[in-house]
MDAnalysis code that builds the backbone (N, CA, C; Angstrom):
import MDAnalysis as mda
import numpy as np

u = mda.Universe.empty(663, n_residues=221, atom_resindex=np.repeat(np.arange(221), 3), trajectory=True)
u.add_TopologyAttr("name", ["N", "CA", "C"] * 221)
u.add_TopologyAttr("resid", np.arange(1, 222))
u.add_TopologyAttr("resname", ["UNK", "UNK", "UNK", "UNK", "UNK", "UNK", "UNK", "UNK", "UNK", "UNK", "UNK", "UNK", "UNK", "UNK", "UNK", "UNK", "UNK", "UNK", "UNK", "UNK", "UNK", "UNK", "UNK", "UNK", "UNK", "UNK", "UNK", "UNK", "UNK", "UNK", "UNK", "UNK", "UNK", "UNK", "UNK", "UNK", "UNK", "UNK", "UNK", "UNK", "UNK", "UNK", "UNK", "UNK", "UNK", "UNK", "UNK", "UNK", "UNK", "UNK", "UNK", "UNK", "UNK", "UNK", "UNK", "UNK", "UNK", "UNK", "UNK", "UNK", "UNK", "UNK", "UNK", "UNK", "UNK", "UNK", "UNK", "UNK", "UNK", "UNK", "UNK", "UNK", "UNK", "UNK", "UNK", "UNK", "UNK", "UNK", "UNK", "UNK", "UNK", "UNK", "UNK", "UNK", "UNK", "UNK", "UNK", "UNK", "UNK", "UNK", "UNK", "UNK", "UNK", "UNK", "UNK", "UNK", "UNK", "UNK", "UNK", "UNK", "UNK", "UNK", "UNK", "UNK", "UNK", "UNK", "UNK", "UNK", "UNK", "UNK", "UNK", "UNK", "UNK", "UNK", "UNK", "UNK", "UNK", "UNK", "UNK", "UNK", "UNK", "UNK", "UNK", "UNK", "UNK", "UNK", "UNK", "UNK", "UNK", "UNK", "UNK", "UNK", "UNK", "UNK", "UNK", "UNK", "UNK", "UNK", "UNK", "UNK", "UNK", "UNK", "UNK", "UNK", "UNK", "UNK", "UNK", "UNK", "UNK", "UNK", "UNK", "UNK", "UNK", "UNK", "UNK", "UNK", "UNK", "UNK", "UNK", "UNK", "UNK", "UNK", "UNK", "UNK", "UNK", "UNK", "UNK", "UNK", "UNK", "UNK", "UNK", "UNK", "UNK", "UNK", "UNK", "UNK", "UNK", "UNK", "UNK", "UNK", "UNK", "UNK", "UNK", "UNK", "UNK", "UNK", "UNK", "UNK", "UNK", "UNK", "UNK", "UNK", "UNK", "UNK", "UNK", "UNK", "UNK", "UNK", "UNK", "UNK", "UNK", "UNK", "UNK", "UNK", "UNK", "UNK", "UNK", "UNK", "UNK", "UNK", "UNK", "UNK", "UNK", "UNK", "UNK", "UNK", "UNK", "UNK", "UNK", "UNK", "UNK"])
u.atoms.positions = np.array([
    [73.540, -165.006, 9.645],
    [74.293, -163.921, 9.051],
    [74.271, -164.033, 7.526],
    [74.353, -165.259, 7.021],
    [74.315, -165.440, 5.567],
    [72.971, -165.011, 4.993],
    [71.886, -165.373, 5.666],
    [70.562, -164.982, 5.183],
    [70.391, -163.461, 5.219],
    [70.863, -162.843, 6.279],
    [70.776, -161.388, 6.353],
    [71.545, -160.746, 5.193],
    [72.705, -161.300, 4.875],
    [73.519, -160.749, 3.809],
    [72.873, -160.980, 2.449],
    [72.266, -162.163, 2.267],
    [71.675, -162.504, 0.970],
    [70.334, -161.817, 0.737],
    [69.487, -161.766, 1.757],
    [68.126, -161.271, 1.588],
    [67.898, -159.883, 2.159],
    [68.813, -159.430, 2.992],
    [68.595, -158.188, 3.708],
    [67.893, -158.467, 5.027],
    [68.058, -157.567, 5.956],
    [67.514, -157.783, 7.294],
    [65.990, -157.864, 7.279],
    [65.324, -156.923, 6.594],
    [63.868, -156.855, 6.615],
    [63.211, -158.089, 5.997],
    [63.829, -158.655, 4.977],
    [63.208, -159.766, 4.251],
    [63.575, -161.134, 4.829],
    [64.392, -161.155, 5.849],
    [64.761, -162.420, 6.481],
    [63.824, -162.672, 7.657],
    [63.103, -163.770, 7.621],
    [62.137, -164.093, 8.673],
    [62.708, -165.134, 9.627],
    [62.120, -165.204, 10.804],
    [62.525, -166.231, 11.762],
    [62.236, -167.621, 11.206],
    [61.174, -167.756, 10.415],
    [60.863, -169.049, 9.804],
    [61.984, -169.493, 8.878],
    [62.485, -168.561, 8.078],
    [63.583, -168.883, 7.157],
    [64.853, -169.233, 7.928],
    [65.105, -168.500, 9.009],
    [66.294, -168.776, 9.823],
    [66.196, -170.157, 10.454],
    [65.002, -170.485, 10.982],
    [64.802, -171.790, 11.606],
    [64.993, -172.916, 10.584],
    [64.473, -172.701, 9.380],
    [64.613, -173.717, 8.334],
    [66.076, -173.961, 7.996],
    [66.825, -172.887, 7.823],
    [68.250, -173.021, 7.491],
    [69.025, -173.677, 8.624],
    [68.602, -173.423, 9.857],
    [69.290, -173.997, 11.021],
    [68.868, -175.439, 11.287],
    [67.794, -175.883, 10.597],
    [67.338, -177.256, 10.770],
    [66.578, -177.483, 12.061],
    [65.889, -176.442, 12.549],
    [65.093, -176.574, 13.765],
    [63.680, -176.064, 13.476],
    [62.759, -176.385, 14.368],
    [61.394, -175.903, 14.201],
    [61.322, -174.411, 14.535],
    [60.276, -173.748, 14.026],
    [60.101, -172.334, 14.321],
    [59.913, -172.132, 15.826],
    [59.137, -173.033, 16.457],
    [58.917, -172.932, 17.893],
    [60.206, -173.054, 18.680],
    [61.085, -173.943, 18.226],
    [62.370, -174.118, 18.903],
    [63.239, -172.875, 18.746],
    [63.188, -172.256, 17.565],
    [63.954, -171.032, 17.333],
    [63.476, -169.920, 18.268],
    [62.147, -169.804, 18.415],
    [61.596, -168.758, 19.282],
    [61.832, -169.067, 20.763],
    [62.097, -170.336, 21.069],
    [62.400, -170.680, 22.463],
    [63.710, -170.027, 22.896],
    [64.669, -169.982, 21.969],
    [65.988, -169.426, 22.294],
    [66.089, -167.927, 21.991],
    [65.363, -167.478, 20.960],
    [65.419, -166.068, 20.565],
    [64.001, -165.570, 20.320],
    [63.610, -164.500, 21.024],
    [62.244, -163.997, 20.917],
    [61.951, -163.411, 19.539],
    [62.954, -163.091, 18.777],
    [62.786, -162.537, 17.441],
    [64.139, -162.319, 16.812],
    [64.119, -161.916, 15.536],
    [65.410, -161.750, 14.861],
    [66.213, -160.599, 15.457],
    [65.501, -159.644, 16.105],
    [66.238, -158.573, 16.784],
    [67.142, -159.140, 17.870],
    [66.666, -160.199, 18.539],
    [67.462, -160.816, 19.601],
    [68.654, -161.583, 19.025],
    [68.510, -162.055, 17.806],
    [69.655, -162.675, 17.138],
    [70.748, -161.631, 16.905],
    [70.338, -160.419, 16.533],
    [71.314, -159.350, 16.327],
    [71.973, -158.965, 17.640],
    [71.196, -158.987, 18.733],
    [71.805, -158.715, 20.034],
    [72.868, -159.756, 20.353],
    [72.601, -161.005, 19.987],
    [73.608, -162.049, 20.154],
    [74.841, -161.758, 19.324],
    [74.619, -161.215, 18.125],
    [75.730, -160.824, 17.257],
    [76.536, -159.698, 17.902],
    [75.832, -158.686, 18.457],
    [76.516, -157.596, 19.159],
    [77.391, -158.143, 20.288],
    [76.816, -159.059, 21.071],
    [77.549, -159.614, 22.214],
    [78.775, -160.390, 21.747],
    [78.626, -161.103, 20.623],
    [79.754, -161.881, 20.109],
    [80.874, -160.968, 19.629],
    [80.501, -159.910, 18.914],
    [81.496, -158.943, 18.455],
    [82.224, -158.322, 19.646],
    [81.456, -157.975, 20.688],
    [82.060, -157.362, 21.881],
    [83.035, -158.325, 22.547],
    [82.652, -159.600, 22.654],
    [83.525, -160.593, 23.287],
    [84.792, -160.819, 22.458],
    [84.629, -160.896, 21.141],
    [85.797, -161.093, 20.276],
    [86.728, -159.879, 20.345],
    [86.134, -158.695, 20.442],
    [86.949, -157.485, 20.533],
    [87.724, -157.445, 21.841],
    [87.069, -157.811, 22.948],
    [87.745, -157.820, 24.237],
    [88.936, -158.767, 24.233],
    [88.809, -159.887, 23.525],
    [89.922, -160.834, 23.436],
    [91.024, -160.315, 22.516],
    [90.627, -159.674, 21.413],
    [91.601, -159.237, 20.415],
    [92.474, -158.091, 20.908],
    [91.955, -157.274, 21.826],
    [92.726, -156.103, 22.281],
    [93.754, -156.453, 23.347],
    [93.751, -157.671, 23.845],
    [94.645, -158.018, 24.951],
    [96.115, -157.761, 24.638],
    [96.638, -158.166, 23.463],
    [98.055, -157.888, 23.208],
    [98.386, -156.402, 23.255],
    [97.472, -155.574, 22.770],
    [97.695, -154.126, 22.782],
    [97.695, -153.594, 24.213],
    [96.666, -153.951, 24.966],
    [96.521, -153.405, 26.312],
    [97.539, -153.983, 27.288],
    [98.037, -155.177, 27.014],
    [99.030, -155.788, 27.900],
    [100.438, -155.254, 27.660],
    [100.672, -154.674, 26.479],
    [102.028, -154.260, 26.132],
    [102.211, -152.741, 26.071],
    [101.195, -152.029, 25.622],
    [101.314, -150.587, 25.416],
    [100.889, -149.803, 26.668],
    [101.589, -148.725, 26.925],
    [101.182, -147.824, 28.003],
    [100.876, -146.423, 27.471],
    [101.280, -146.150, 26.231],
    [100.991, -144.866, 25.617],
    [99.511, -144.823, 25.244],
    [98.801, -143.786, 25.668],
    [97.360, -143.706, 25.463],
    [96.992, -143.726, 23.984],
    [97.697, -142.974, 23.173],
    [97.378, -142.934, 21.741],
    [97.556, -144.307, 21.103],
    [98.643, -144.995, 21.444],
    [98.889, -146.325, 20.894],
    [97.838, -147.318, 21.368],
    [97.437, -147.214, 22.628],
    [96.414, -148.110, 23.162],
    [95.073, -147.898, 22.444],
    [94.689, -146.641, 22.309],
    [93.397, -146.357, 21.695],
    [93.394, -146.701, 20.213],
    [94.456, -146.340, 19.506],
    [94.538, -146.669, 18.083],
    [94.497, -148.185, 17.878],
    [95.202, -148.917, 18.749],
    [95.196, -150.376, 18.647],
    [93.825, -150.964, 18.892],
    [93.110, -150.431, 19.860],
    [91.762, -150.911, 20.171],
    [90.809, -150.656, 18.996],
    [90.913, -149.484, 18.403],
    [90.038, -149.152, 17.271],
    [90.372, -150.002, 16.043],
    [91.657, -150.215, 15.803],
    [92.039, -151.065, 14.672],
    [91.561, -152.500, 14.889],
    [91.640, -152.974, 16.122],
    [91.157, -154.324, 16.430],
    [89.671, -154.450, 16.129],
    [88.909, -153.416, 16.460],
    [87.468, -153.474, 16.168],
    [87.231, -153.570, 14.667],
    [87.959, -152.777, 13.892],
    [87.802, -152.829, 12.438],
    [88.175, -154.202, 11.896],
    [89.215, -154.814, 12.454],
    [89.601, -156.169, 12.031],
    [88.499, -157.179, 12.327],
    [87.942, -157.106, 13.536],
    [86.902, -158.046, 13.946],
    [85.648, -157.877, 13.096],
    [85.290, -156.635, 12.790],
    [84.040, -156.352, 12.082],
    [84.150, -156.524, 10.573],
    [85.359, -156.640, 10.046],
    [85.563, -156.669, 8.592],
    [84.673, -157.672, 7.852],
    [84.514, -158.908, 8.336],
    [83.694, -159.875, 7.586],
    [82.218, -159.503, 7.511],
    [81.780, -158.551, 8.337],
    [80.356, -158.233, 8.430],
    [80.016, -156.885, 7.811],
    [80.934, -156.336, 7.026],
    [80.714, -154.988, 6.508],
    [79.471, -154.903, 5.634],
    [79.310, -155.834, 4.720],
    [78.156, -155.799, 3.822],
    [76.854, -155.908, 4.608],
    [76.833, -156.785, 5.579],
    [75.649, -156.956, 6.422],
    [75.353, -155.678, 7.207],
    [76.385, -155.048, 7.736],
    [76.199, -153.840, 8.542],
    [75.547, -152.739, 7.722],
    [75.960, -152.606, 6.469],
    [75.382, -151.587, 5.615],
    [73.906, -151.861, 5.344],
    [73.527, -153.134, 5.259],
    [72.142, -153.499, 4.962],
    [71.205, -153.227, 6.122],
    [71.650, -153.469, 7.344],
    [70.731, -153.328, 8.454],
    [70.895, -152.009, 9.211],
    [71.776, -151.117, 8.705],
    [72.023, -149.871, 9.410],
    [70.761, -149.022, 9.543],
    [69.901, -149.040, 8.509],
    [68.699, -148.206, 8.589],
    [67.821, -148.610, 9.769],
    [67.857, -149.892, 10.157],
    [67.116, -150.335, 11.332],
    [67.822, -149.902, 12.611],
    [69.137, -150.054, 12.644],
    [69.910, -149.693, 13.833],
    [69.897, -148.188, 14.065],
    [69.708, -147.395, 12.984],
    [69.701, -145.943, 13.119],
    [68.397, -145.422, 13.701],
    [67.356, -146.252, 13.703],
    [66.072, -145.849, 14.276],
    [66.213, -145.793, 15.797],
    [66.018, -144.630, 16.421],
    [66.212, -144.530, 17.874],
    [65.266, -145.412, 18.678],
    [64.137, -145.821, 18.068],
    [63.186, -146.683, 18.765],
    [63.456, -148.176, 18.538],
    [64.447, -148.479, 17.710],
    [64.737, -149.868, 17.393],
    [65.600, -150.510, 18.472],
    [65.310, -151.770, 18.836],
    [66.182, -152.464, 19.790],
    [67.578, -152.702, 19.227],
    [67.734, -152.507, 17.908],
    [69.045, -152.689, 17.294],
    [69.946, -151.471, 17.472],
    [69.378, -150.363, 17.920],
    [70.187, -149.167, 18.136],
    [71.269, -149.436, 19.181],
    [72.486, -148.957, 18.962],
    [73.543, -149.153, 19.978],
    [73.234, -148.445, 21.280],
    [72.231, -147.560, 21.272],
    [71.861, -146.830, 22.481],
    [70.615, -147.409, 23.156],
    [70.064, -148.499, 22.619],
    [68.840, -149.069, 23.165],
    [69.100, -149.827, 24.461],
    [68.024, -150.047, 25.219],
    [68.148, -150.827, 26.454],
    [68.583, -152.248, 26.142],
    [68.119, -152.773, 25.009],
    [68.473, -154.145, 24.629],
    [69.961, -154.291, 24.316],
    [70.597, -153.198, 23.912],
    [72.021, -153.232, 23.560],
    [72.932, -152.896, 24.738],
    [72.349, -152.765, 25.906],
    [73.122, -152.307, 27.064],
    [74.317, -153.205, 27.375],
    [74.118, -154.524, 27.283],
    [75.206, -155.442, 27.643],
    [76.419, -155.235, 26.735],
    [76.173, -155.188, 25.424],
    [77.272, -154.979, 24.484],
    [77.865, -153.588, 24.634],
    [77.013, -152.608, 24.895],
    [77.486, -151.231, 25.069],
    [78.405, -151.130, 26.279],
    [78.000, -151.721, 27.391],
    [78.820, -151.678, 28.600],
    [80.132, -152.425, 28.409],
    [80.094, -153.523, 27.642],
    [81.325, -154.269, 27.375],
    [82.303, -153.407, 26.587],
    [81.778, -152.651, 25.625],
    [82.636, -151.776, 24.818],
    [83.197, -150.629, 25.658],
    [82.367, -150.043, 26.504],
    [82.837, -148.943, 27.355],
    [83.889, -149.442, 28.336],
    [83.733, -150.677, 28.802],
    [84.713, -151.226, 29.743],
    [86.094, -151.349, 29.102],
    [86.129, -151.604, 27.801],
    [87.411, -151.643, 27.092],
    [88.074, -150.274, 27.155],
    [87.287, -149.233, 26.952],
    [87.849, -147.877, 26.987],
    [88.259, -147.474, 28.403],
    [87.566, -147.998, 29.402],
    [88.016, -147.749, 30.776],
    [89.416, -148.319, 30.975],
    [89.628, -149.516, 30.432],
    [90.945, -150.134, 30.575],
    [91.989, -149.406, 29.734],
    [91.583, -148.925, 28.557],
    [92.498, -148.133, 27.731],
    [93.036, -146.959, 28.532],
    [92.144, -146.297, 29.243],
    [92.509, -145.110, 30.007],
    [93.284, -145.462, 31.280],
    [92.770, -146.426, 32.040],
    [93.380, -146.739, 33.338],
    [94.771, -147.352, 33.197],
    [95.025, -148.053, 32.119],
    [96.322, -148.699, 31.946],
    [97.352, -147.853, 31.230],
    [96.967, -146.632, 30.887],
    [97.914, -145.756, 30.187],
    [98.741, -144.965, 31.189],
    [99.815, -144.397, 30.699],
    [100.673, -143.584, 31.556],
    [100.188, -142.139, 31.637],
    [99.110, -141.833, 30.918],
    [98.561, -140.476, 30.938],
    [97.906, -140.202, 32.282],
    [98.095, -138.996, 32.777],
    [97.490, -138.594, 34.036],
    [96.100, -138.018, 33.765],
    [95.103, -138.603, 34.408],
    [93.718, -138.193, 34.203],
    [93.132, -137.754, 35.534],
    [92.506, -136.578, 35.597],
    [91.882, -136.138, 36.851],
    [90.850, -137.158, 37.334],
    [90.823, -137.404, 38.609],
    [89.922, -138.402, 39.175],
    [88.470, -138.121, 38.807],
    [88.089, -136.847, 38.782],
    [86.692, -136.499, 38.507],
    [86.261, -136.804, 37.073],
    [87.229, -137.074, 36.178],
    [86.903, -137.355, 34.784],
    [87.080, -138.824, 34.414],
    [87.576, -139.624, 35.345],
    [87.883, -141.021, 35.028],
    [86.652, -141.832, 34.640],
    [85.497, -141.472, 35.163],
    [84.286, -142.226, 34.854],
    [83.633, -141.785, 33.556],
    [83.753, -140.509, 33.225],
    [83.032, -140.006, 32.056],
    [83.851, -140.072, 30.766],
    [85.175, -139.997, 30.864],
    [85.994, -140.036, 29.656],
    [85.829, -141.333, 28.861],
    [85.761, -142.520, 29.502],
    [85.566, -143.747, 28.710],
    [84.264, -143.735, 27.909],
    [83.205, -143.131, 28.452],
    [81.950, -143.055, 27.711],
    [82.102, -142.139, 26.499],
    [82.818, -141.029, 26.669],
    [83.062, -140.140, 25.537],
    [83.952, -140.816, 24.499],
    [84.909, -141.604, 24.949],
    [85.772, -142.334, 24.019],
    [84.969, -143.362, 23.228],
    [84.009, -144.011, 23.905],
    [83.144, -144.963, 23.207],
    [82.268, -144.250, 22.169],
    [81.773, -143.073, 22.513],
    [80.968, -142.307, 21.557],
    [81.792, -141.937, 20.329],
    [83.063, -141.626, 20.534],
    [83.916, -141.344, 19.375],
    [84.112, -142.605, 18.537],
    [84.159, -143.765, 19.192],
    [84.237, -145.031, 18.453],
    [82.969, -145.236, 17.628],
    [81.804, -144.843, 18.165],
    [80.565, -144.954, 17.409],
    [80.602, -144.091, 16.156],
    [81.294, -142.950, 16.237],
    [81.483, -142.140, 15.038],
    [82.304, -142.870, 13.997],
    [83.342, -143.579, 14.446],
    [84.148, -144.391, 13.535],
    [83.313, -145.507, 12.923],
    [82.474, -146.153, 13.734],
    [81.624, -147.232, 13.232],
    [80.685, -146.710, 12.138],
    [80.095, -145.541, 12.385],
    [79.195, -144.956, 11.388],
    [79.935, -144.700, 10.080],
    [81.148, -144.174, 10.161],
    [81.931, -143.939, 8.947],
    [82.247, -145.258, 8.257],
    [82.616, -146.266, 9.042],
    [82.971, -147.582, 8.498],
    [81.809, -148.198, 7.724],
    [80.585, -148.016, 8.225],
    [79.411, -148.583, 7.555],
    [79.330, -148.113, 6.099],
    [79.673, -146.849, 5.877],
    [79.544, -146.276, 4.539],
    [80.870, -146.212, 3.783],
    [81.929, -146.707, 4.378],
    [83.253, -146.651, 3.755],
    [83.342, -147.658, 2.612],
    [83.633, -147.179, 1.418],
    [83.783, -148.050, 0.253],
    [85.215, -148.057, -0.262],
    [86.146, -147.553, 0.518],
    [87.545, -147.577, 0.106],
    [88.068, -149.011, 0.170],
    [89.076, -149.352, -0.645],
    [89.618, -150.721, -0.645],
    [90.057, -151.148, 0.753],
    [89.541, -152.295, 1.185],
    [89.874, -152.849, 2.507],
    [89.586, -151.857, 3.642],
    [88.663, -150.936, 3.410],
    [88.256, -149.925, 4.400],
    [89.476, -149.144, 4.901],
    [90.388, -148.832, 3.968],
    [91.634, -148.158, 4.341],
    [91.374, -146.804, 4.985],
    [90.345, -146.107, 4.507],
    [90.055, -144.783, 5.070],
    [89.586, -144.898, 6.522],
    [88.860, -145.954, 6.843],
    [88.422, -146.160, 8.228],
    [89.617, -146.391, 9.143],
    [90.606, -147.143, 8.654],
    [91.810, -147.379, 9.460],
    [92.575, -146.070, 9.679],
    [92.628, -145.237, 8.651],
    [93.307, -143.946, 8.821],
    [92.535, -143.064, 9.799],
    [91.214, -143.129, 9.717],
    [90.398, -142.349, 10.652],
    [90.617, -142.829, 12.081],
    [90.769, -144.132, 12.280],
    [91.015, -144.675, 13.622],
    [92.304, -144.104, 14.204],
    [93.345, -144.048, 13.396],
    [94.643, -143.540, 13.867],
    [94.553, -142.054, 14.187],
    [93.958, -141.285, 13.292],
    [93.860, -139.843, 13.517],
    [92.888, -139.523, 14.650],
    [91.829, -140.314, 14.755],
    [90.888, -140.108, 15.852],
    [91.524, -140.391, 17.194],
    [92.368, -141.421, 17.250],
    [93.075, -141.740, 18.493],
    [94.011, -140.601, 18.880],
    [94.657, -140.015, 17.889],
    [95.571, -138.900, 18.162],
    [94.802, -137.702, 18.707],
    [93.648, -137.400, 18.093],
    [92.845, -136.255, 18.534],
    [92.285, -136.487, 19.933],
    [91.813, -137.708, 20.194],
    [91.277, -138.029, 21.519],
    [92.346, -137.908, 22.585],
    [93.544, -138.380, 22.285],
    [94.647, -138.297, 23.233],
    [94.977, -136.851, 23.577],
    [94.927, -135.994, 22.577],
    [95.175, -134.570, 22.840],
    [94.072, -133.992, 23.712],
    [92.837, -134.432, 23.461],
    [91.727, -133.959, 24.281],
    [91.869, -134.383, 25.733],
    [92.302, -135.626, 25.953],
    [92.517, -136.112, 27.315],
    [93.636, -135.322, 27.995],
    [94.679, -135.013, 27.232],
    [95.787, -134.233, 27.799],
    [95.314, -132.845, 28.209],
    [94.480, -132.231, 27.385],
    [93.969, -130.898, 27.703],
    [93.031, -130.930, 28.907],
    [92.352, -132.066, 29.086],
    [91.402, -132.187, 30.202],
    [92.109, -132.128, 31.553],
    [93.434, -132.251, 31.574],
    [94.163, -132.139, 32.833],
    [94.088, -130.730, 33.400],
    [93.875, -129.762, 32.509],
    [93.815, -128.374, 32.967],
    [92.461, -128.116, 33.632],
    [92.511, -127.633, 34.844],
    [91.299, -127.455, 35.643],
    [90.261, -126.591, 34.942],
    [90.700, -125.589, 34.209],
    [89.770, -124.670, 33.581],
    [88.930, -125.353, 32.492],
    [89.437, -126.468, 31.936],
    [88.723, -127.158, 30.865],
    [87.846, -128.306, 31.362],
    [87.994, -128.704, 32.599],
    [87.227, -129.842, 33.110],
    [85.724, -129.614, 33.078],
    [85.242, -128.408, 33.434],
    [83.794, -128.196, 33.345],
    [83.261, -128.386, 31.926],
    [84.065, -128.038, 30.914],
    [83.636, -128.215, 29.527],
    [83.483, -129.697, 29.199],
    [84.436, -130.511, 29.662],
    [84.358, -131.953, 29.429],
    [83.105, -132.526, 30.076],
    [82.838, -132.118, 31.314],
    [81.643, -132.602, 32.011],
    [80.370, -132.154, 31.301],
    [80.397, -130.927, 30.775],
    [79.203, -130.415, 30.085],
    [78.946, -131.190, 28.795],
    [80.005, -131.524, 28.069],
    [79.851, -132.323, 26.856],
    [79.278, -133.692, 27.206],
    [79.786, -134.297, 28.270],
    [79.295, -135.599, 28.699],
    [77.824, -135.522, 29.100],
    [77.473, -134.482, 29.852],
    [76.085, -134.317, 30.270],
    [75.161, -134.115, 29.081],
    [75.655, -133.448, 28.047],
    [74.861, -133.238, 26.846],
    [74.474, -134.577, 26.231],
    [75.443, -135.474, 26.125],
    [75.163, -136.786, 25.539],
    [74.252, -137.616, 26.439],
    [74.545, -137.638, 27.731],
    [73.749, -138.491, 28.622],
    [72.325, -137.974, 28.784],
    [72.117, -136.672, 28.598],
    [70.778, -136.112, 28.710],
    [69.933, -136.364, 27.462],
    [70.575, -136.408, 26.300],
    [69.791, -136.402, 25.070],
    [69.923, -137.649, 24.206],
    [70.939, -138.452, 24.396],
    [71.036, -139.674, 23.597],
    [70.148, -140.750, 24.198],
    [69.305, -141.384, 23.378],
    [68.470, -142.470, 23.905],
    [69.338, -143.596, 24.440],
    [68.949, -144.128, 25.594],
    [69.704, -145.224, 26.186],
    [70.790, -144.764, 27.132],
    [71.253, -143.525, 26.967],
    [72.287, -143.001, 27.856],
    [71.712, -141.992, 28.835],
    [70.408, -141.661, 28.683],
    [69.763, -140.729, 29.589],
    [69.711, -141.315, 30.987],
    [70.127, -140.545, 31.941],
    [70.142, -141.016, 33.324],
    [69.050, -140.299, 34.099],
    [68.158, -141.053, 34.690],
    [67.041, -140.488, 35.418],
    [67.364, -140.397, 36.897],
    [67.095, -139.239, 37.475],
    [67.331, -139.040, 38.893],
    [66.174, -139.642, 39.690],
    [66.371, -139.945, 40.968],
    [65.275, -140.443, 41.800],
    [64.087, -139.493, 41.760],
    [62.879, -140.061, 41.675],
    [61.686, -139.237, 41.604],
    [61.215, -138.995, 40.196],
    [61.916, -139.621, 39.200],
    [61.459, -139.524, 37.820],
    [61.863, -138.258, 37.113],
    [62.848, -137.543, 37.628],
    [63.295, -136.315, 36.977],
    [64.603, -136.558, 36.252],
    [64.786, -135.855, 35.160],
    [66.053, -135.909, 34.451],
    [67.090, -135.097, 35.222],
    [68.375, -135.265, 34.879],
    [69.409, -134.530, 35.595],
    [69.231, -133.021, 35.553],
    [68.575, -132.497, 34.500],
    [68.431, -131.050, 34.431],
    [67.178, -130.565, 35.145],
    [66.462, -131.500, 35.808],
    [65.291, -131.116, 36.575],
    [63.992, -131.236, 35.819],
    [64.022, -131.546, 34.516],
    [62.810, -131.711, 33.748],
    [62.151, -133.025, 34.112],
    [60.825, -133.106, 34.125],
    [60.181, -134.372, 34.411],
    [60.403, -135.367, 33.300],
    [60.496, -136.639, 33.665],
    [60.682, -137.691, 32.676],
    [59.364, -137.896, 31.945],
    [59.336, -137.744, 30.580],
    [58.105, -137.880, 29.841],
    [57.513, -139.267, 29.902],
    [58.320, -140.275, 30.272],
    [57.796, -141.629, 30.389],
    [56.878, -141.734, 31.613],
])
């Protein structure tokens, strides 16, 4: 992490990392196939630390807005030491073909860990959620968190104060959206928004048996 911060992601080589770690290059490649895999380890560590940090919030709060705001604030707290690094390597993570993308197959483990937090945010709240939306709402909540992460990367306010305010206001808006989703007439809209993301976001596309996408188009792969 120090080398990435000092030299930037692109200019940091596995050889340099191995040297700083005091191991041979071959030994470094034995554990990590490349520096991209080191970042995946970083993603997994952040996800694990976040899952631990949210426990006091999720164990005590039942109000959906308070639960979600607490979870988002916890993520900002956990990620704070890595802000400079995140800004440096974002151009790589923003590439849809990069394994560093949060939507890549390589990031699936960390992505699922993050979505599981939002499942618990929803299931442990006192808010009533239609059964047909219980599976898709956590994914939409995670996507809204990705919007917060993107803002945080570029946030230059003191102590990322604007990101914390965005987390609180975003939690309030999401909670209102979940409340509105109780109305039967709005449920198809929620499902359509979810389908839009799963059809077109890399890594979230779901392929039907026979190699067809959910909308019936053939899978270009």
